[in-house]
Legacy VTK file of the C-alpha trace (Angstrom):
# vtk DataFile Version 3.0
C-alpha trace
ASCII
DATASET POLYDATA
POINTS 292 float
-7.905 -9.671 -33.223
-6.596 -12.791 -32.030
-8.208 -13.341 -28.524
-5.223 -15.121 -27.488
-2.810 -12.484 -28.356
-5.078 -10.033 -26.237
-4.836 -12.265 -23.425
-0.913 -12.349 -23.645
-1.042 -8.486 -23.850
-3.227 -8.212 -20.886
-0.546 -10.256 -18.828
2.175 -7.782 -20.211
0.500 -4.689 -19.392
-0.691 -6.103 -15.945
2.774 -6.945 -15.009
4.807 -4.369 -16.558
6.772 -6.234 -19.162
7.161 -9.625 -21.351
9.728 -11.415 -18.909
7.575 -10.282 -15.913
4.394 -11.784 -17.745
6.043 -14.979 -18.657
6.668 -15.544 -15.185
2.925 -14.877 -14.139
1.128 -16.436 -17.029
-0.716 -19.596 -15.440
0.477 -21.954 -18.388
3.723 -22.505 -19.837
4.916 -20.112 -22.680
8.343 -18.888 -23.570
9.208 -15.245 -24.079
9.874 -15.640 -27.687
6.388 -16.994 -28.240
5.090 -14.158 -26.056
7.213 -11.316 -28.079
6.195 -12.891 -31.548
2.640 -12.806 -30.781
2.665 -9.157 -29.226
4.184 -8.034 -32.503
1.335 -9.664 -34.432
-1.107 -8.040 -32.253
0.579 -4.647 -32.948
0.595 -5.407 -36.651
-3.071 -6.064 -36.464
-3.793 -2.910 -34.553
-1.168 -0.787 -36.623
0.580 0.782 -33.723
2.888 0.173 -30.860
1.186 -0.848 -27.601
4.010 -0.317 -25.309
7.602 0.952 -25.061
10.098 -1.957 -24.207
12.752 -0.335 -21.968
11.821 1.116 -19.567
8.548 -0.444 -19.897
5.436 2.064 -20.531
2.160 1.619 -22.327
1.537 3.879 -25.196
-1.794 5.914 -24.975
-3.027 3.174 -27.511
-1.887 0.419 -25.195
-3.652 2.239 -22.199
-6.709 2.301 -24.104
-6.645 -1.323 -25.091
-5.609 -2.539 -21.688
-8.563 -0.595 -20.150
-10.834 -2.292 -22.486
-9.692 -5.848 -21.919
-8.789 -5.758 -18.294
-12.349 -6.168 -16.925
-12.768 -9.291 -18.962
-9.428 -11.128 -18.350
-9.295 -9.584 -14.750
-12.893 -11.347 -13.938
-12.450 -14.515 -15.783
-11.306 -16.749 -12.981
-13.996 -15.259 -10.551
-16.860 -15.826 -13.195
-15.580 -19.415 -14.052
-15.894 -20.115 -10.224
-19.395 -18.813 -10.067
-20.437 -20.715 -12.976
-18.879 -23.889 -11.644
-20.884 -23.050 -8.288
-17.875 -22.381 -6.361
-17.395 -19.374 -3.973
-13.970 -17.592 -4.091
-12.223 -18.071 -0.858
-8.787 -16.707 -1.622
-7.804 -13.052 -0.476
-4.660 -11.301 -1.038
-4.070 -8.563 1.453
-1.179 -5.970 1.948
-0.440 -3.820 5.160
2.509 -2.431 7.017
4.292 -4.673 9.420
2.728 -3.322 12.481
-0.807 -3.886 11.081
-0.048 -7.305 10.281
1.542 -8.393 13.358
-0.702 -6.671 16.006
-4.140 -5.654 14.436
-4.928 -8.075 11.650
-5.258 -11.150 13.657
-7.751 -9.706 15.707
-9.433 -7.943 13.054
-9.569 -11.413 10.953
-10.970 -13.616 13.750
-14.373 -13.004 13.051
-14.103 -13.297 9.524
-12.240 -16.597 9.800
-15.208 -17.848 12.038
-17.686 -16.868 9.477
-15.690 -18.059 6.652
-13.494 -21.198 7.875
-12.118 -22.137 4.346
-10.838 -18.657 3.714
-7.141 -18.621 2.538
-5.099 -15.668 3.068
-2.102 -14.296 1.301
-0.458 -11.507 3.379
2.062 -8.928 1.961
4.149 -6.493 4.085
4.494 -2.931 2.668
3.989 0.620 3.018
1.529 2.936 1.065
3.290 3.527 -2.191
4.229 0.137 -2.549
0.837 -1.216 -1.660
-0.684 0.970 -4.045
1.489 -0.187 -6.795
0.627 -3.836 -5.928
-3.000 -3.073 -6.284
-2.441 -1.248 -9.620
-0.729 -4.508 -10.854
-3.603 -6.619 -9.452
-1.047 -8.538 -7.203
-3.121 -7.944 -3.905
-6.739 -7.527 -3.639
-7.057 -5.438 -0.606
-4.649 -2.856 1.212
-4.922 -1.402 4.767
-2.836 1.726 4.581
-2.393 5.247 4.973
-4.915 7.517 2.634
-4.048 10.343 0.506
-6.223 13.332 0.567
-7.265 12.479 -2.807
-6.948 8.744 -4.068
-5.642 8.085 -7.467
-8.277 7.450 -10.113
-9.506 3.917 -10.318
-9.020 3.093 -6.375
-11.677 2.925 -3.757
-11.189 3.569 -0.347
-12.739 3.738 3.061
-11.241 5.702 6.145
-11.005 3.312 9.152
-8.989 4.950 11.841
-7.244 8.436 12.507
-3.752 8.336 14.130
-1.875 11.160 15.811
1.684 11.780 14.426
4.570 11.510 17.119
8.155 12.749 17.679
10.073 9.936 18.692
13.072 10.614 20.952
15.651 8.694 23.010
14.105 7.900 26.389
16.890 10.058 28.058
16.217 13.210 26.222
15.498 16.365 27.874
12.697 17.092 25.030
9.302 16.732 26.569
7.012 18.450 23.987
7.456 19.250 20.286
7.452 23.035 21.130
10.745 22.491 23.061
12.318 21.735 19.550
10.362 23.896 17.158
11.467 27.121 19.402
15.421 26.409 18.776
16.900 28.277 16.020
18.382 25.485 14.333
17.541 21.612 15.264
21.021 20.066 15.473
19.697 16.307 15.616
19.088 14.621 12.123
15.601 13.689 11.448
14.999 9.893 10.701
11.905 9.263 8.724
10.135 6.913 6.325
10.482 7.905 2.587
8.982 11.103 1.600
6.032 9.634 -0.366
5.060 7.686 2.676
1.799 9.346 4.694
3.582 9.922 7.675
6.668 11.703 6.274
4.106 13.892 4.152
1.887 14.917 7.073
5.024 15.513 9.177
6.391 17.835 6.759
3.077 19.605 6.590
3.180 20.141 10.125
6.595 21.426 10.111
6.054 23.889 7.177
2.858 25.267 8.899
5.182 25.996 11.938
7.894 27.472 9.595
10.313 24.965 10.770
12.876 23.830 8.250
13.827 20.287 9.370
14.859 18.023 6.280
15.312 14.434 6.618
18.916 13.253 7.655
18.185 9.470 7.491
15.590 7.777 5.472
14.593 4.203 6.642
11.921 1.709 5.554
9.941 0.802 8.455
8.955 2.597 11.876
10.595 -0.241 13.462
13.833 1.062 11.993
13.055 4.536 12.809
12.823 3.624 16.328
15.905 1.639 16.226
18.181 4.232 14.939
16.555 6.901 17.446
17.372 4.487 20.229
20.823 4.244 18.758
21.593 7.954 19.075
21.441 8.755 15.229
18.758 11.554 15.796
15.131 12.228 16.341
12.164 10.474 14.348
8.841 10.980 12.820
6.407 8.326 13.690
2.877 7.855 14.709
0.768 6.809 17.750
-1.125 3.422 17.685
-2.936 2.631 20.697
-2.183 -0.728 22.307
1.121 -0.717 20.551
4.268 0.349 22.843
7.243 1.844 21.223
10.771 0.599 21.574
11.427 0.617 25.561
14.528 2.691 24.548
12.679 5.592 23.068
9.575 7.860 23.948
6.815 9.044 21.873
5.526 12.648 22.069
2.172 13.237 20.483
2.073 15.941 17.815
-1.854 17.049 18.189
-1.274 20.032 15.911
0.111 18.233 13.078
-2.136 16.465 10.343
-3.099 12.991 11.814
-2.432 10.021 9.618
-5.747 8.547 8.263
-5.611 4.720 7.880
-7.954 2.974 5.691
-8.992 0.182 3.375
-8.204 0.674 -0.586
-8.965 -1.504 -3.445
-8.716 -1.186 -7.262
-11.859 -1.015 -9.307
-15.100 -2.447 -8.075
-14.827 -4.233 -4.535
-15.757 -7.936 -4.936
-18.244 -9.430 -2.286
-15.199 -10.784 -0.298
-13.310 -7.479 -0.400
-16.495 -5.886 0.936
-16.928 -8.453 3.694
-13.209 -7.840 4.707
-13.496 -4.075 4.811
-16.742 -4.265 7.000
-14.803 -6.449 9.347
-12.072 -3.971 9.477
-14.360 -1.256 10.034
-16.036 -2.816 12.966
-12.613 -3.527 14.347
-11.538 0.051 13.978
-14.894 1.429 15.662
-14.130 -0.997 18.644
-10.302 -0.340 18.741
-11.076 3.592 18.629
-13.805 3.304 21.589
-11.533 1.115 23.463
LINES 1 293
292 0 1 2 3 4 5 6 7 8 9 10 11 12 13 14 15 16 17 18 19 20 21 22 23 24 25 26 27 28 29 30 31 32 33 34 35 36 37 38 39 40 41 42 43 44 45 46 47 48 49 50 51 52 53 54 55 56 57 58 59 60 61 62 63 64 65 66 67 68 69 70 71 72 73 74 75 76 77 78 79 80 81 82 83 84 85 86 87 88 89 90 91 92 93 94 95 96 97 98 99 100 101 102 103 104 105 106 107 108 109 110 111 112 113 114 115 116 117 118 119 120 121 122 123 124 125 126 127 128 129 130 131 132 133 134 135 136 137 138 139 140 141 142 143 144 145 146 147 148 149 150 151 152 153 154 155 156 157 158 159 160 161 162 163 164 165 166 167 168 169 170 171 172 173 174 175 176 177 178 179 180 181 182 183 184 185 186 187 188 189 190 191 192 193 194 195 196 197 198 199 200 201 202 203 204 205 206 207 208 209 210 211 212 213 214 215 216 217 218 219 220 221 222 223 224 225 226 227 228 229 230 231 232 233 234 235 236 237 238 239 240 241 242 243 244 245 246 247 248 249 250 251 252 253 254 255 256 257 258 259 260 261 262 263 264 265 266 267 268 269 270 271 272 273 274 275 276 277 278 279 280 281 282 283 284 285 286 287 288 289 290 291
């Protein structure tokens, strides 16, 4: 097989399509050239490697990608090592609250030890961050953990946070039980998407109580949950984060009987030395944070 054809296939598989690959390949090449060379590769192996629209690797494409990914994925790092350079670039993803309130403190010690470290920060929630890790578009995510992580991911738990019911400040609701004992809950539930850890655990807690309360308004961030609760659109599902006060127009009611949200560090494949350094820094910060 032509090694250049394999390299092009690596970028197509990694980024989910030929057009997407053309934007990411670190040298100039046009879409027709990529398409033609991928067709040559498929003729060489005697089978289709991926479905074009919508993009999806065939079983044969998955097998070939899993074989070549370690080589092409590690090539830049190995080149730096051979040339005597140490990698100092890290792509990290986390939720908005983590990026704004906790990451600066957690990274301070890392930056002191590695003054030349360059960070690329991406905001997102769990499902989006896992997709970015899978596509090798970030190196590390600080996010909610599943009960069992998907194959190919490594994870380290950092902090357990209780879920909360978010209500307007003037609401008469003082405890979750005040709401669960109602025959029906008239207030719409404002929550994150169903595949987010907070929403998953909130619904698990409701199911355990035998309470049926489907989402009435789905938003993309916890800040928006608080905003719409404050504006009178309903009650929200949230999480209690120490040292982080909610919107002044709402109250948080901790839900100790609900499954807590486990926050952890997640990476794809084998953690690089730099990823390990950052994970250790986050672990120390989480221990100090929990103790304080």
